[in-house]
N, C-alpha and C positions, 0 to 999 in steps of 0.2 A: 620604613616599615610599619608606618605608626598603622597606617590604614588598615593593614591587615591585622595588628594585634595591639589593641588598644592599649595604654597607660593605664596603669592602677593608681588612679585619683578617689583622693574622699571623694566623694558628694554631698552637696546637698540635699537637704530633705525630703526638696520639691522635686529632682529629678530623678528620683528611684525609679519608673517609668520607664523611661527614654530605651530600656536592653526593653521592652517587648517590644513598644514599637521599631527596633533594629529588627528585631527577627521576624514579625511581620512582613518589612519589607524585604525580605530575604527569600522568604517564602513564597512568595508573590513574583517573585524577579526571577526566583528558579521551576514555577510551574510554567512561568511566560514562556521559557527557553526552553521549556519541555516540550511546549505546545509547539511552537515555532520550530524544533528540530526535530520531533518524530511525530507527533499524537497527528502536527497538519498536514508533510507531509503525507506519510501513511494512508491517509482518507481521501486525498488526490490520485492514492495511484489503486486502488479501491474502486473510488469512481471511475475512473476511467478505466479501469478492467471491467464493469459493471457496464458502461458505454458500450467497448469493444463485442462484452455476450450478447445484448441483446440486439447488436447490428448483424449480427450475423445474419447468412441468408444462402441460399444453396447455390452450390458452385463455388463459392466460397475457398482456398486451399489454408489451411493451420497445421500449425503444431501441439502436440497438448504436453504437459507438463511430466510426463513421461518419457516424451522425446519423438512421438508419433507423428509423422506427416502423414497427413491425406486430407481428398476431397469432401466437403461435408455434404450428403447426398440427403436427408431425412430430419428436419428441423422439431422439434417437442418441448415442451413445459422446462421443464428436469433434463431430458437429453436431448444428445446429435447421434444424429448415426454419420460416418465418416468412413468413403473407402479410400483403403494404406494402400489398394493393389487392387490390381483386377480380378473383381469378383467376390474378392473379401470387403467384408462389413466390419466396423465394431464401432459397438455402443459407447457411448463415454458422457459422463454429465458434463454440460454446459460450461461451468466455471471449474471446468479441467482445461479448457480454451486458453493455451496462452498467449498465443499471435498468432496474428492474421496474417498471411504469408502475402508477397505478391503473384497477381496471379502466371502460369507456366511454372511454377516452382516444380512440380514434381516431376514434367516432362524434361527441367535441364537435368533430372537426377535419373 
C-alpha cells in the first residue's frame, strides 16, 4: 500500500519540491485519461455524424432524433424535407438526422 499512501519521513532540504513534481505528473496523467476516454471518442462520433449528414441525398431513407422515418425529398443548407407518408412532407434540421436506413426500409413497414 506504499504506492497509494506515502510514509511520513523527514525530508532533507533538497527534496522539498518533489511533491510538486508528483502533483504535476498526476494532473498530466489525469488529463491524458480524460482525453482518451471522453474527448477523443466524442469528437470522432461528431465527425462521423457530420460526414453522414453531408452525404445525404434525395431518395435516402432516414430516421430523425425524434424517431420519424422518412424519405428525403428536398435538401437545403440547414434544412431537409422528408416524406413520412404519402403526401405528408415534414421539414427538419439537417443535424436532427440520427441515421440513414437501408433502401426499402419504408416499404417493409
